[in-house]
ChimeraX commands (.cxc) that place a marker at each C-alpha (Angstrom):
marker #1 position 0.00,0.00,0.00 radius 0.5
marker #1 position 2.84,2.40,0.78 radius 0.5
marker #1 position 4.36,1.92,-2.66 radius 0.5
marker #1 position 0.95,2.37,-4.29 radius 0.5
marker #1 position 0.50,5.61,-2.37 radius 0.5
marker #1 position 3.94,6.81,-3.48 radius 0.5
marker #1 position 3.04,6.12,-7.12 radius 0.5
marker #1 position -0.35,7.77,-6.66 radius 0.5
marker #1 position 1.29,10.85,-5.15 radius 0.5
marker #1 position 3.61,11.16,-8.16 radius 0.5
marker #1 position 0.69,10.78,-10.58 radius 0.5
marker #1 position -1.19,13.43,-8.59 radius 0.5
marker #1 position 1.78,15.77,-8.97 radius 0.5
marker #1 position 1.85,15.31,-12.73 radius 0.5
marker #1 position -1.92,15.61,-13.10 radius 0.5
marker #1 position -2.39,18.72,-10.95 radius 0.5
marker #1 position 0.53,20.76,-12.34 radius 0.5
marker #1 position -1.43,22.14,-15.34 radius 0.5
marker #1 position -4.38,22.91,-13.06 radius 0.5
marker #1 position -2.11,25.01,-10.83 radius 0.5
marker #1 position -0.86,26.92,-13.89 radius 0.5
marker #1 position -4.46,27.52,-14.95 radius 0.5
marker #1 position -5.40,28.78,-11.48 radius 0.5
marker #1 position -2.48,31.23,-11.43 radius 0.5
marker #1 position -3.44,32.56,-14.85 radius 0.5
marker #1 position -7.07,32.90,-13.78 radius 0.5
marker #1 position -6.15,34.83,-10.62 radius 0.5
marker #1 position -3.79,37.07,-12.56 radius 0.5
marker #1 position -6.44,37.89,-15.18 radius 0.5
marker #1 position -8.99,38.71,-12.49 radius 0.5
marker #1 position -6.57,41.08,-10.76 radius 0.5
marker #1 position -5.80,42.82,-14.07 radius 0.5
marker #1 position -9.49,43.18,-15.04 radius 0.5
marker #1 position -9.11,40.83,-18.00 radius 0.5
marker #1 position -11.34,37.97,-19.04 radius 0.5
marker #1 position -9.88,34.82,-17.53 radius 0.5
marker #1 position -9.55,31.56,-19.47 radius 0.5
marker #1 position -10.88,28.29,-18.15 radius 0.5
marker #1 position -9.03,26.54,-15.35 radius 0.5
marker #1 position -8.62,23.58,-17.69 radius 0.5
marker #1 position -7.13,25.58,-20.57 radius 0.5
marker #1 position -3.59,24.27,-19.90 radius 0.5
marker #1 position -4.90,20.72,-20.35 radius 0.5
marker #1 position -6.44,21.68,-23.67 radius 0.5
marker #1 position -3.21,23.32,-24.80 radius 0.5
marker #1 position -1.16,20.26,-23.90 radius 0.5
marker #1 position -3.63,17.96,-25.65 radius 0.5
marker #1 position -3.57,20.14,-28.77 radius 0.5
marker #1 position 0.23,20.12,-28.85 radius 0.5
marker #1 position 0.48,16.36,-28.42 radius 0.5
marker #1 position -1.73,15.87,-31.48 radius 0.5
marker #1 position 0.61,17.91,-33.67 radius 0.5
marker #1 position 3.61,16.52,-35.48 radius 0.5
marker #1 position 6.84,18.13,-34.22 radius 0.5
marker #1 position 8.89,20.06,-36.76 radius 0.5
marker #1 position 12.61,19.40,-36.36 radius 0.5
marker #1 position 15.42,21.25,-38.10 radius 0.5
marker #1 position 17.84,19.41,-40.36 radius 0.5
marker #1 position 20.65,20.74,-38.17 radius 0.5
marker #1 position 19.22,19.16,-35.00 radius 0.5
marker #1 position 21.07,16.29,-33.35 radius 0.5
marker #1 position 19.81,13.63,-30.97 radius 0.5
marker #1 position 20.18,16.11,-28.10 radius 0.5
marker #1 position 17.41,18.31,-29.48 radius 0.5
marker #1 position 14.93,15.46,-30.00 radius 0.5
marker #1 position 15.59,13.60,-26.73 radius 0.5
marker #1 position 15.91,16.60,-24.40 radius 0.5
marker #1 position 12.11,17.05,-23.92 radius 0.5
marker #1 position 11.77,13.45,-22.73 radius 0.5
marker #1 position 14.81,13.78,-20.44 radius 0.5
marker #1 position 13.59,17.08,-18.97 radius 0.5
marker #1 position 10.09,15.76,-18.33 radius 0.5
marker #1 position 11.43,12.53,-16.79 radius 0.5
marker #1 position 13.72,14.49,-14.47 radius 0.5
marker #1 position 10.80,16.57,-13.23 radius 0.5
marker #1 position 8.70,13.45,-12.65 radius 0.5
marker #1 position 11.53,11.87,-10.66 radius 0.5
marker #1 position 11.83,15.07,-8.63 radius 0.5
marker #1 position 8.09,14.95,-7.96 radius 0.5
marker #1 position 8.38,11.35,-6.76 radius 0.5
marker #1 position 10.63,12.31,-3.82 radius 0.5
marker #1 position 8.88,15.49,-2.65 radius 0.5
marker #1 position 6.21,14.87,0.03 radius 0.5
marker #1 position 2.85,16.07,-1.28 radius 0.5
marker #1 position 0.05,14.66,0.86 radius 0.5
marker #1 position 1.96,12.31,3.19 radius 0.5
marker #1 position 5.38,11.68,4.69 radius 0.5
marker #1 position 7.13,8.42,5.62 radius 0.5
marker #1 position 6.60,6.93,2.16 radius 0.5
marker #1 position 9.03,4.40,0.64 radius 0.5
marker #1 position 10.55,7.21,-1.42 radius 0.5
marker #1 position 11.41,9.18,1.76 radius 0.5
marker #1 position 14.89,7.66,1.84 radius 0.5
marker #1 position 15.69,9.49,-1.42 radius 0.5
marker #1 position 13.84,12.69,-0.50 radius 0.5
marker #1 position 17.05,14.63,-0.02 radius 0.5
marker #1 position 17.30,18.29,-0.94 radius 0.5
marker #1 position 20.65,17.69,-2.66 radius 0.5
marker #1 position 19.05,15.02,-4.85 radius 0.5
marker #1 position 16.19,17.38,-5.69 radius 0.5
marker #1 position 18.55,20.16,-6.74 radius 0.5
marker #1 position 20.46,17.59,-8.77 radius 0.5
marker #1 position 17.30,16.74,-10.74 radius 0.5
marker #1 position 16.67,20.44,-11.38 radius 0.5
marker #1 position 20.25,20.94,-12.57 radius 0.5
marker #1 position 20.10,17.85,-14.78 radius 0.5
marker #1 position 16.97,19.11,-16.53 radius 0.5
marker #1 position 18.40,22.61,-16.89 radius 0.5
marker #1 position 21.61,21.23,-18.41 radius 0.5
marker #1 position 19.75,19.43,-21.21 radius 0.5
marker #1 position 17.42,22.39,-21.76 radius 0.5
marker #1 position 20.43,24.66,-22.26 radius 0.5
marker #1 position 22.06,22.11,-24.58 radius 0.5
marker #1 position 18.86,21.89,-26.63 radius 0.5
marker #1 position 18.82,25.68,-26.96 radius 0.5
marker #1 position 22.39,25.63,-28.25 radius 0.5
marker #1 position 21.98,22.58,-30.48 radius 0.5
marker #1 position 20.13,24.26,-33.37 radius 0.5
marker #1 position 22.59,27.14,-33.53 radius 0.5
marker #1 position 20.07,30.00,-33.59 radius 0.5
marker #1 position 20.85,33.33,-31.97 radius 0.5
marker #1 position 17.83,33.21,-29.68 radius 0.5
marker #1 position 18.61,29.70,-28.43 radius 0.5
marker #1 position 22.21,30.57,-27.58 radius 0.5
marker #1 position 21.15,33.80,-25.90 radius 0.5
marker #1 position 18.53,32.05,-23.78 radius 0.5
marker #1 position 20.88,29.23,-22.78 radius 0.5
marker #1 position 23.57,31.70,-21.75 radius 0.5
marker #1 position 21.13,33.69,-19.64 radius 0.5
marker #1 position 19.64,30.55,-18.09 radius 0.5
marker #1 position 23.01,29.21,-16.95 radius 0.5
marker #1 position 24.04,32.62,-15.62 radius 0.5
marker #1 position 20.91,32.91,-13.52 radius 0.5
marker #1 position 21.11,29.30,-12.31 radius 0.5
marker #1 position 24.71,29.81,-11.15 radius 0.5
marker #1 position 23.37,32.42,-8.73 radius 0.5
marker #1 position 20.02,30.79,-7.91 radius 0.5
marker #1 position 21.33,27.37,-6.85 radius 0.5
marker #1 position 23.62,28.69,-4.06 radius 0.5
marker #1 position 20.77,30.85,-2.77 radius 0.5
marker #1 position 18.41,27.85,-2.75 radius 0.5
marker #1 position 20.97,25.67,-0.98 radius 0.5
marker #1 position 21.54,28.36,1.63 radius 0.5
marker #1 position 17.82,28.75,2.31 radius 0.5
marker #1 position 17.27,24.98,2.59 radius 0.5
marker #1 position 20.32,24.53,4.83 radius 0.5
marker #1 position 18.95,27.21,7.15 radius 0.5
marker #1 position 15.92,24.99,7.61 radius 0.5
marker #1 position 17.66,21.63,7.71 radius 0.5
marker #1 position 20.14,22.80,10.37 radius 0.5
marker #1 position 17.20,22.91,12.80 radius 0.5
marker #1 position 16.21,19.34,11.95 radius 0.5
marker #1 position 19.86,18.17,11.62 radius 0.5
marker #1 position 19.07,16.49,8.29 radius 0.5
marker #1 position 18.77,17.35,4.60 radius 0.5
marker #1 position 16.00,14.78,4.15 radius 0.5
marker #1 position 12.74,16.57,3.33 radius 0.5
marker #1 position 10.46,14.05,5.03 radius 0.5
marker #1 position 12.47,14.05,8.25 radius 0.5
marker #1 position 12.63,17.84,8.23 radius 0.5
marker #1 position 8.85,18.09,7.82 radius 0.5
marker #1 position 8.38,15.61,10.67 radius 0.5
marker #1 position 10.64,17.74,12.85 radius 0.5
marker #1 position 8.66,20.92,12.16 radius 0.5
marker #1 position 5.38,19.08,12.86 radius 0.5
marker #1 position 6.67,17.68,16.16 radius 0.5
marker #1 position 7.87,21.07,17.40 radius 0.5
marker #1 position 4.59,22.76,16.53 radius 0.5
marker #1 position 4.06,26.46,15.85 radius 0.5
marker #1 position 7.29,28.16,16.95 radius 0.5
marker #1 position 8.49,31.55,15.74 radius 0.5
marker #1 position 11.97,31.06,14.32 radius 0.5
marker #1 position 13.83,33.98,12.70 radius 0.5
marker #1 position 15.85,31.48,10.65 radius 0.5
marker #1 position 12.66,30.08,9.10 radius 0.5
marker #1 position 11.42,33.54,8.14 radius 0.5
marker #1 position 14.67,34.39,6.37 radius 0.5
marker #1 position 14.78,30.96,4.69 radius 0.5
marker #1 position 11.15,31.28,3.55 radius 0.5
marker #1 position 11.73,34.69,1.95 radius 0.5
marker #1 position 14.93,33.44,0.29 radius 0.5
marker #1 position 13.27,30.34,-1.15 radius 0.5
marker #1 position 10.32,32.36,-2.46 radius 0.5
marker #1 position 12.68,34.70,-4.33 radius 0.5
marker #1 position 14.60,31.76,-5.75 radius 0.5
marker #1 position 11.39,30.02,-6.81 radius 0.5
marker #1 position 10.32,33.07,-8.81 radius 0.5
marker #1 position 13.69,33.15,-10.60 radius 0.5
marker #1 position 13.90,29.39,-11.20 radius 0.5
marker #1 position 10.40,29.14,-12.64 radius 0.5
marker #1 position 10.83,32.16,-14.94 radius 0.5
marker #1 position 8.19,34.38,-13.38 radius 0.5
marker #1 position 7.98,38.17,-13.11 radius 0.5
marker #1 position 10.12,40.14,-12.22 radius 0.5
marker #1 position 12.97,37.88,-13.44 radius 0.5
marker #1 position 11.31,36.57,-16.61 radius 0.5
marker #1 position 7.92,36.82,-18.28 radius 0.5
marker #1 position 6.55,33.52,-19.65 radius 0.5
marker #1 position 3.73,35.31,-21.49 radius 0.5
marker #1 position 5.90,37.23,-23.97 radius 0.5
marker #1 position 8.47,36.50,-26.68 radius 0.5
marker #1 position 10.42,39.76,-26.62 radius 0.5
marker #1 position 13.90,38.92,-27.85 radius 0.5
marker #1 position 15.63,41.40,-25.54 radius 0.5
marker #1 position 14.06,40.06,-22.34 radius 0.5
marker #1 position 13.09,36.40,-22.74 radius 0.5
marker #1 position 15.11,33.67,-21.06 radius 0.5
marker #1 position 13.20,30.40,-20.85 radius 0.5
marker #1 position 11.13,31.02,-23.98 radius 0.5
marker #1 position 14.27,31.71,-26.04 radius 0.5
marker #1 position 15.54,28.17,-25.49 radius 0.5
marker #1 position 12.31,26.50,-26.64 radius 0.5
marker #1 position 11.39,28.66,-29.64 radius 0.5
marker #1 position 12.38,25.87,-32.05 radius 0.5
marker #1 position 10.21,23.25,-30.35 radius 0.5
marker #1 position 6.74,22.29,-31.52 radius 0.5
marker #1 position 4.20,19.50,-31.21 radius 0.5
marker #1 position 4.61,16.89,-28.51 radius 0.5
marker #1 position 8.16,18.05,-27.79 radius 0.5
marker #1 position 6.86,21.48,-26.81 radius 0.5
marker #1 position 4.06,19.86,-24.79 radius 0.5
marker #1 position 6.57,17.88,-22.71 radius 0.5
marker #1 position 8.68,20.97,-22.01 radius 0.5
marker #1 position 5.65,23.06,-21.06 radius 0.5
marker #1 position 4.39,20.29,-18.80 radius 0.5
marker #1 position 7.83,20.02,-17.18 radius 0.5
marker #1 position 7.81,23.78,-16.52 radius 0.5
marker #1 position 4.40,23.49,-14.86 radius 0.5
marker #1 position 5.70,20.59,-12.79 radius 0.5
marker #1 position 8.68,22.64,-11.65 radius 0.5
marker #1 position 6.40,25.50,-10.61 radius 0.5
marker #1 position 4.27,23.11,-8.57 radius 0.5
marker #1 position 7.35,21.51,-7.01 radius 0.5
marker #1 position 8.53,24.85,-5.67 radius 0.5
marker #1 position 5.03,25.64,-4.42 radius 0.5
marker #1 position 4.81,22.30,-2.58 radius 0.5
marker #1 position 8.28,22.80,-1.09 radius 0.5
marker #1 position 7.30,26.17,0.32 radius 0.5
marker #1 position 3.92,24.95,1.55 radius 0.5
marker #1 position 4.98,21.66,3.13 radius 0.5
marker #1 position 8.35,22.67,4.57 radius 0.5
marker #1 position 7.40,25.95,6.21 radius 0.5
marker #1 position 3.67,25.28,6.69 radius 0.5
marker #1 position 3.45,21.48,6.99 radius 0.5
marker #1 position 0.27,21.37,9.04 radius 0.5
marker #1 position -2.30,19.10,7.46 radius 0.5
marker #1 position 0.11,16.69,5.77 radius 0.5
marker #1 position -0.69,13.07,6.61 radius 0.5
marker #1 position 1.62,11.20,8.98 radius 0.5
marker #1 position -0.40,7.98,8.75 radius 0.5
marker #1 position -1.85,6.08,5.82 radius 0.5
marker #1 position -5.45,6.32,7.03 radius 0.5
marker #1 position -7.89,7.45,4.29 radius 0.5
marker #1 position -9.20,10.30,6.44 radius 0.5
marker #1 position -5.68,11.67,7.03 radius 0.5
marker #1 position -4.76,11.33,3.36 radius 0.5
marker #1 position -7.94,13.13,2.27 radius 0.5
marker #1 position -7.25,15.92,4.75 radius 0.5
marker #1 position -3.67,16.13,3.51 radius 0.5
marker #1 position -4.87,16.51,-0.09 radius 0.5
marker #1 position -7.32,19.26,0.85 radius 0.5
marker #1 position -4.65,21.01,2.92 radius 0.5
marker #1 position -2.07,21.11,0.13 radius 0.5
marker #1 position -4.67,22.27,-2.40 radius 0.5
marker #1 position -5.66,25.12,-0.10 radius 0.5
marker #1 position -2.05,26.14,0.56 radius 0.5
marker #1 position -1.17,26.05,-3.15 radius 0.5
marker #1 position -4.26,28.13,-3.94 radius 0.5
marker #1 position -3.16,30.81,-1.46 radius 0.5
marker #1 position 0.42,30.80,-2.74 radius 0.5
marker #1 position -0.89,31.15,-6.30 radius 0.5
marker #1 position -2.91,34.21,-5.30 radius 0.5
marker #1 position 0.21,35.77,-3.78 radius 0.5
marker #1 position 2.20,35.01,-6.94 radius 0.5
marker #1 position -0.50,36.51,-9.16 radius 0.5
marker #1 position -0.64,39.59,-6.94 radius 0.5
marker #1 position 3.13,40.10,-7.09 radius 0.5
marker #1 position 3.14,39.73,-10.89 radius 0.5
marker #1 position 0.36,42.30,-11.10 radius 0.5
marker #1 position 2.07,44.84,-8.85 radius 0.5
marker #1 position 5.65,44.50,-10.13 radius 0.5
marker #1 position 7.12,44.91,-13.58 radius 0.5
marker #1 position 9.88,42.85,-15.10 radius 0.5
marker #1 position 13.33,44.03,-14.06 radius 0.5
marker #1 position 16.29,44.54,-16.34 radius 0.5
marker #1 position 18.44,41.48,-16.91 radius 0.5
marker #1 position 21.44,43.09,-15.24 radius 0.5
marker #1 position 19.41,43.62,-12.06 radius 0.5
marker #1 position 18.81,39.89,-11.63 radius 0.5
marker #1 position 22.25,39.55,-10.04 radius 0.5
marker #1 position 21.25,41.96,-7.27 radius 0.5
marker #1 position 17.92,40.15,-6.85 radius 0.5
marker #1 position 19.52,36.73,-6.39 radius 0.5
marker #1 position 22.31,38.15,-4.24 radius 0.5
marker #1 position 19.62,39.46,-1.91 radius 0.5
marker #1 position 18.04,35.97,-1.85 radius 0.5
marker #1 position 21.44,34.47,-0.97 radius 0.5
marker #1 position 21.89,37.07,1.78 radius 0.5
marker #1 position 18.51,36.17,3.28 radius 0.5
marker #1 position 19.48,32.49,3.34 radius 0.5
marker #1 position 22.81,33.35,4.95 radius 0.5
marker #1 position 21.06,35.46,7.58 radius 0.5
marker #1 position 18.79,32.49,8.28 radius 0.5
marker #1 position 21.77,30.23,8.93 radius 0.5
marker #1 position 23.52,32.82,11.08 radius 0.5
marker #1 position 20.41,33.51,13.15 radius 0.5
marker #1 position 20.04,29.78,13.82 radius 0.5
marker #1 position 23.69,29.48,14.87 radius 0.5
marker #1 position 23.42,32.55,17.13 radius 0.5
marker #1 position 20.24,31.30,18.83 radius 0.5
marker #1 position 21.71,27.83,19.34 radius 0.5
marker #1 position 24.86,29.37,20.79 radius 0.5
marker #1 position 22.81,31.53,23.16 radius 0.5
marker #1 position 21.07,28.42,24.52 radius 0.5
marker link #1:1,2 radius 0.2
marker link #1:2,3 radius 0.2
marker link #1:3,4 radius 0.2
marker link #1:4,5 radius 0.2
marker link #1:5,6 radius 0.2
marker link #1:6,7 radius 0.2
marker link #1:7,8 radius 0.2
marker link #1:8,9 radius 0.2
marker link #1:9,10 radius 0.2
marker link #1:10,11 radius 0.2
marker link #1:11,12 radius 0.2
marker link #1:12,13 radius 0.2
marker link #1:13,14 radius 0.2
marker link #1:14,15 radius 0.2
marker link #1:15,16 radius 0.2
marker link #1:16,17 radius 0.2
marker link #1:17,18 radius 0.2
marker link #1:18,19 radius 0.2
marker link #1:19,20 radius 0.2
marker link #1:20,21 radius 0.2
marker link #1:21,22 radius 0.2
marker link #1:22,23 radius 0.2
marker link #1:23,24 radius 0.2
marker link #1:24,25 radius 0.2
marker link #1:25,26 radius 0.2
marker link #1:26,27 radius 0.2
marker link #1:27,28 radius 0.2
marker link #1:28,29 radius 0.2
marker link #1:29,30 radius 0.2
marker link #1:30,31 radius 0.2
marker link #1:31,32 radius 0.2
marker link #1:32,33 radius 0.2
marker link #1:33,34 radius 0.2
marker link #1:34,35 radius 0.2
marker link #1:35,36 radius 0.2
marker link #1:36,37 radius 0.2
marker link #1:37,38 radius 0.2
marker link #1:38,39 radius 0.2
marker link #1:39,40 radius 0.2
marker link #1:40,41 radius 0.2
marker link #1:41,42 radius 0.2
marker link #1:42,43 radius 0.2
marker link #1:43,44 radius 0.2
marker link #1:44,45 radius 0.2
marker link #1:45,46 radius 0.2
marker link #1:46,47 radius 0.2
marker link #1:47,48 radius 0.2
marker link #1:48,49 radius 0.2
marker link #1:49,50 radius 0.2
marker link #1:50,51 radius 0.2
marker link #1:51,52 radius 0.2
marker link #1:52,53 radius 0.2
marker link #1:53,54 radius 0.2
marker link #1:54,55 radius 0.2
marker link #1:55,56 radius 0.2
marker link #1:56,57 radius 0.2
marker link #1:57,58 radius 0.2
marker link #1:58,59 radius 0.2
marker link #1:59,60 radius 0.2
marker link #1:60,61 radius 0.2
marker link #1:61,62 radius 0.2
marker link #1:62,63 radius 0.2
marker link #1:63,64 radius 0.2
marker link #1:64,65 radius 0.2
marker link #1:65,66 radius 0.2
marker link #1:66,67 radius 0.2
marker link #1:67,68 radius 0.2
marker link #1:68,69 radius 0.2
marker link #1:69,70 radius 0.2
marker link #1:70,71 radius 0.2
marker link #1:71,72 radius 0.2
marker link #1:72,73 radius 0.2
marker link #1:73,74 radius 0.2
marker link #1:74,75 radius 0.2
marker link #1:75,76 radius 0.2
marker link #1:76,77 radius 0.2
marker link #1:77,78 radius 0.2
marker link #1:78,79 radius 0.2
marker link #1:79,80 radius 0.2
marker link #1:80,81 radius 0.2
marker link #1:81,82 radius 0.2
marker link #1:82,83 radius 0.2
marker link #1:83,84 radius 0.2
marker link #1:84,85 radius 0.2
marker link #1:85,86 radius 0.2
marker link #1:86,87 radius 0.2
marker link #1:87,88 radius 0.2
marker link #1:88,89 radius 0.2
marker link #1:89,90 radius 0.2
marker link #1:90,91 radius 0.2
marker link #1:91,92 radius 0.2
marker link #1:92,93 radius 0.2
marker link #1:93,94 radius 0.2
marker link #1:94,95 radius 0.2
marker link #1:95,96 radius 0.2
marker link #1:96,97 radius 0.2
marker link #1:97,98 radius 0.2
marker link #1:98,99 radius 0.2
marker link #1:99,100 radius 0.2
marker link #1:100,101 radius 0.2
marker link #1:101,102 radius 0.2
marker link #1:102,103 radius 0.2
marker link #1:103,104 radius 0.2
marker link #1:104,105 radius 0.2
marker link #1:105,106 radius 0.2
marker link #1:106,107 radius 0.2
marker link #1:107,108 radius 0.2
marker link #1:108,109 radius 0.2
marker link #1:109,110 radius 0.2
marker link #1:110,111 radius 0.2
marker link #1:111,112 radius 0.2
marker link #1:112,113 radius 0.2
marker link #1:113,114 radius 0.2
marker link #1:114,115 radius 0.2
marker link #1:115,116 radius 0.2
marker link #1:116,117 radius 0.2
marker link #1:117,118 radius 0.2
marker link #1:118,119 radius 0.2
marker link #1:119,120 radius 0.2
marker link #1:120,121 radius 0.2
marker link #1:121,122 radius 0.2
marker link #1:122,123 radius 0.2
marker link #1:123,124 radius 0.2
marker link #1:124,125 radius 0.2
marker link #1:125,126 radius 0.2
marker link #1:126,127 radius 0.2
marker link #1:127,128 radius 0.2
marker link #1:128,129 radius 0.2
marker link #1:129,130 radius 0.2
marker link #1:130,131 radius 0.2
marker link #1:131,132 radius 0.2
marker link #1:132,133 radius 0.2
marker link #1:133,134 radius 0.2
marker link #1:134,135 radius 0.2
marker link #1:135,136 radius 0.2
marker link #1:136,137 radius 0.2
marker link #1:137,138 radius 0.2
marker link #1:138,139 radius 0.2
marker link #1:139,140 radius 0.2
marker link #1:140,141 radius 0.2
marker link #1:141,142 radius 0.2
marker link #1:142,143 radius 0.2
marker link #1:143,144 radius 0.2
marker link #1:144,145 radius 0.2
marker link #1:145,146 radius 0.2
marker link #1:146,147 radius 0.2
marker link #1:147,148 radius 0.2
marker link #1:148,149 radius 0.2
marker link #1:149,150 radius 0.2
marker link #1:150,151 radius 0.2
marker link #1:151,152 radius 0.2
marker link #1:152,153 radius 0.2
marker link #1:153,154 radius 0.2
marker link #1:154,155 radius 0.2
marker link #1:155,156 radius 0.2
marker link #1:156,157 radius 0.2
marker link #1:157,158 radius 0.2
marker link #1:158,159 radius 0.2
marker link #1:159,160 radius 0.2
marker link #1:160,161 radius 0.2
marker link #1:161,162 radius 0.2
marker link #1:162,163 radius 0.2
marker link #1:163,164 radius 0.2
marker link #1:164,165 radius 0.2
marker link #1:165,166 radius 0.2
marker link #1:166,167 radius 0.2
marker link #1:167,168 radius 0.2
marker link #1:168,169 radius 0.2
marker link #1:169,170 radius 0.2
marker link #1:170,171 radius 0.2
marker link #1:171,172 radius 0.2
marker link #1:172,173 radius 0.2
marker link #1:173,174 radius 0.2
marker link #1:174,175 radius 0.2
marker link #1:175,176 radius 0.2
marker link #1:176,177 radius 0.2
marker link #1:177,178 radius 0.2
marker link #1:178,179 radius 0.2
marker link #1:179,180 radius 0.2
marker link #1:180,181 radius 0.2
marker link #1:181,182 radius 0.2
marker link #1:182,183 radius 0.2
marker link #1:183,184 radius 0.2
marker link #1:184,185 radius 0.2
marker link #1:185,186 radius 0.2
marker link #1:186,187 radius 0.2
marker link #1:187,188 radius 0.2
marker link #1:188,189 radius 0.2
marker link #1:189,190 radius 0.2
marker link #1:190,191 radius 0.2
marker link #1:191,192 radius 0.2
marker link #1:192,193 radius 0.2
marker link #1:193,194 radius 0.2
marker link #1:194,195 radius 0.2
marker link #1:195,196 radius 0.2
marker link #1:196,197 radius 0.2
marker link #1:197,198 radius 0.2
marker link #1:198,199 radius 0.2
marker link #1:199,200 radius 0.2
marker link #1:200,201 radius 0.2
marker link #1:201,202 radius 0.2
marker link #1:202,203 radius 0.2
marker link #1:203,204 radius 0.2
marker link #1:204,205 radius 0.2
marker link #1:205,206 radius 0.2
marker link #1:206,207 radius 0.2
marker link #1:207,208 radius 0.2
marker link #1:208,209 radius 0.2
marker link #1:209,210 radius 0.2
marker link #1:210,211 radius 0.2
marker link #1:211,212 radius 0.2
marker link #1:212,213 radius 0.2
marker link #1:213,214 radius 0.2
marker link #1:214,215 radius 0.2
marker link #1:215,216 radius 0.2
marker link #1:216,217 radius 0.2
marker link #1:217,218 radius 0.2
marker link #1:218,219 radius 0.2
marker link #1:219,220 radius 0.2
marker link #1:220,221 radius 0.2
marker link #1:221,222 radius 0.2
marker link #1:222,223 radius 0.2
marker link #1:223,224 radius 0.2
marker link #1:224,225 radius 0.2
marker link #1:225,226 radius 0.2
marker link #1:226,227 radius 0.2
marker link #1:227,228 radius 0.2
marker link #1:228,229 radius 0.2
marker link #1:229,230 radius 0.2
marker link #1:230,231 radius 0.2
marker link #1:231,232 radius 0.2
marker link #1:232,233 radius 0.2
marker link #1:233,234 radius 0.2
marker link #1:234,235 radius 0.2
marker link #1:235,236 radius 0.2
marker link #1:236,237 radius 0.2
marker link #1:237,238 radius 0.2
marker link #1:238,239 radius 0.2
marker link #1:239,240 radius 0.2
marker link #1:240,241 radius 0.2
marker link #1:241,242 radius 0.2
marker link #1:242,243 radius 0.2
marker link #1:243,244 radius 0.2
marker link #1:244,245 radius 0.2
marker link #1:245,246 radius 0.2
marker link #1:246,247 radius 0.2
marker link #1:247,248 radius 0.2
marker link #1:248,249 radius 0.2
marker link #1:249,250 radius 0.2
marker link #1:250,251 radius 0.2
marker link #1:251,252 radius 0.2
marker link #1:252,253 radius 0.2
marker link #1:253,254 radius 0.2
marker link #1:254,255 radius 0.2
marker link #1:255,256 radius 0.2
marker link #1:256,257 radius 0.2
marker link #1:257,258 radius 0.2
marker link #1:258,259 radius 0.2
marker link #1:259,260 radius 0.2
marker link #1:260,261 radius 0.2
marker link #1:261,262 radius 0.2
marker link #1:262,263 radius 0.2
marker link #1:263,264 radius 0.2
marker link #1:264,265 radius 0.2
marker link #1:265,266 radius 0.2
marker link #1:266,267 radius 0.2
marker link #1:267,268 radius 0.2
marker link #1:268,269 radius 0.2
marker link #1:269,270 radius 0.2
marker link #1:270,271 radius 0.2
marker link #1:271,272 radius 0.2
marker link #1:272,273 radius 0.2
marker link #1:273,274 radius 0.2
marker link #1:274,275 radius 0.2
marker link #1:275,276 radius 0.2
marker link #1:276,277 radius 0.2
marker link #1:277,278 radius 0.2
marker link #1:278,279 radius 0.2
marker link #1:279,280 radius 0.2
marker link #1:280,281 radius 0.2
marker link #1:281,282 radius 0.2
marker link #1:282,283 radius 0.2
marker link #1:283,284 radius 0.2
marker link #1:284,285 radius 0.2
marker link #1:285,286 radius 0.2
marker link #1:286,287 radius 0.2
marker link #1:287,288 radius 0.2
marker link #1:288,289 radius 0.2
marker link #1:289,290 radius 0.2
marker link #1:290,291 radius 0.2
marker link #1:291,292 radius 0.2
marker link #1:292,293 radius 0.2
marker link #1:293,294 radius 0.2
marker link #1:294,295 radius 0.2
marker link #1:295,296 radius 0.2
marker link #1:296,297 radius 0.2
marker link #1:297,298 radius 0.2
marker link #1:298,299 radius 0.2
marker link #1:299,300 radius 0.2
marker link #1:300,301 radius 0.2
marker link #1:301,302 radius 0.2
marker link #1:302,303 radius 0.2
marker link #1:303,304 radius 0.2
marker link #1:304,305 radius 0.2
marker link #1:305,306 radius 0.2
marker link #1:306,307 radius 0.2
marker link #1:307,308 radius 0.2
marker link #1:308,309 radius 0.2
marker link #1:309,310 radius 0.2
marker link #1:310,311 radius 0.2
marker link #1:311,312 radius 0.2
marker link #1:312,313 radius 0.2
marker link #1:313,314 radius 0.2
view
């Protein structure tokens, strides 16, 4: 039963990722006084793309054609180790934050290679920008996660969530700094405003979209689905690490149902906050992203230092 639940949780991740993207778009349209599309529009878009035959350049190598499958598989593997509705699953042994960041880096590596493979100017520009931003985002993410895992004395996500649940509601300055740092990193890693704008194809500003301009058909569907999965992964990390209340600690149906409702509610609230921030703020210049991610790294560092200082004072 535990293995079945682990598989079901992964399938739930994959199935709900487009719904989360649709909810964010709907909230954003409402806040901007625009007519909102259906919540299920991302599903329709993915279905339409999968029915189309992909167009591949004569200059493309095997890297270009296999990268969408590799990227999507890496995101699914990342989803399999992140606790969604329950902890203490068979996959908990692999639910390490270092492994999770490794999956993200693996997918990003092949996405950047695919952008370079065709040899277009936009693809090379997007890959260069993506790797530059990731070189600053990954240390900031590690710093924010380490600020949390120092309290639990483990980098395992399930054990860390158990530790926060056992201690109950305690005000920790290190958690506040780590939460703010991880939220800033999540915005940068998922290509949202103010770092990137997934809704436009302006050649002077686009980052993620520049790498996938040559993709079409089912290849584009897999990459878009992987991007939606990554957005949901960051949302679940923020919701279940810093606000883990409601996640199931037993395999009872009532606890699992409550855990599902809890994570859906937390993701809905986080989506509203994301839509609000994208409505209030404009996209920053590319050269300002370094300052943005440096501030995220500083917040993570302050979280670690505050934990060390409080532990030393005890």
